[in-house]
C-alpha angles and dihedrals in degrees: 000000000000117000121192116229112265090239089064092046094050092045091057092043095052089052092051098039122100105243124219089233108066091190089067091053090050092051090048091051093047091050090053092049092046092055091047093050091046093051091044093051093046096048092046096048092047090051092049090049090049088051093049090047091051093044093052093044090051092049092048094046090043087071100038140032131260095241139012127207118200143150135232117317089015091283124130118192126197091014092168092070092047089048093057092049094045093051091060091061109108097229097045115098100178145348135201135178120235147164125226118196140148125242146146126257117206133187116172106313094341113105122179130179110228144179107237117207120194113205143169105233094211092055101034094075089065093067108022139032101226096129091067091053094055112116094175128025128347141263088250088067086075104094123177115256092010092091100220123167135203118210135198113253096245091046092051091047095049090051094042096234131142137180112315096017121130124239130178121233118204114199122203092224102096131212124223117244138162090271094048134264115346127183119257112252127192133180114228134187120223106240099166148010127210136190115206095172090239120106092212090063103030095053102036114026128094122180125206134169114281094239091052090049091051091056097042096048096033100246096145105197095336128098131209096246147315115265120212135200113202130198095245116028091200091062097062092123091054092050089047090058091044092053091047091055097043103038114069093206139095108248137163115228127203120179134189094261090062097042093052100024097127093047095054092039088057091052092048093049091049090051092052093048090051088051090053095046096047091044085068088070088061090045092055089051089049091054087053086058089055092056091043094052093045090055090046092052090051091046092049101045092114092052091048090051092052092049089050093052089049089059105270113151122228089248090055091053090048093052090048092063095037087058091049092052093045091053088056092048094042092050091050093046092051092049089047091048092053093046094046094049092046092051093045093051095046101038090114089062101035096050095052088046091055091044092054090044095052096034100234141087123246091207110021111207092228092057107032129046090215102056095174129058105247123209133191117178114211116190092211089066091047092054091044093053093045090049091051091050093049093046092050089049093051091051091048092058097049097080097046090043091050090049090052093052089057096057110124112223095216094053093043092052097041094097097029 
């Protein structure tokens, strides 16, 4: 028959027993609750930051592709042949040609610097989700040789234009004339307005038909590059190697991790700093365990002395108090894990309830692009937080347990 070690039994018993000193019980309970609150807060905040990161990534990639293929000088010739070969790759879901250039839009005295994107509407839906972000008009309104233009909502509002209005596009590629080089100027008609929910696009992006962009920016029959949408956006490096092996052609590749590297690195660093800051809450609770266990050791010196006279080794006494401290920490970590997971999975219900109760919005829709608090629970974060809490609890028990193992039976029993 299996018999548990007496260190384990006594550790559980000391945790359950009603102590003579009620203050020690209160400190033990507060330490457990402190660890639970720290773990809950850390899991919840990490989930919210994961949600914000995913929301921003989806909004950025909703307006652009996962990967772009181009050649020297950002020109791609005979893109139709490359399109057919790329579409045969197993991890490529879609492809579309485009042109990306800079220009200036003018209307009256208003002048705005913009990024001009030339697209083919029938292809663009394979790589981006611009159509769902249109608030006026449609991508299909872009017709070759009709020189229509689609503007971001903020850009259109700042210039005071609406559907059917005329704007003037000034391209940096100049034309030769008897008076020298003059900029190329073209009159365009607003045929659509979109709102992507990202200031970078809504205030500085204009979309025209690919053939019109080729004429305005002097691309002839070339395009700027071929955009790709892949099955798993996090496997861009694998797809890059697959394309290098299968395509017998010199190409330059840019993916979304390179184009927005600083932005996503900043979010990741902020997430790590929040982890460190909130982990301090767990550390404070762990220090409470140190004070609790020191008082328990002082309170139980007589019991320790009796155990030592009955043959218990210093290591056994040490393990007994380590187990007691780990029970406190483990209980707090489990309560915090349950609380954090519950909050993270129900944040979409809890936040509206608090907003209705207090009568205000945390993220007003007219101020913030993200009007709801997003949450994405990742179990790797849950286990990492729980592991940190358990490790800090273990470290907090070492000093009191070491102190208990050094109790001398004769001195402890002198006044008993």
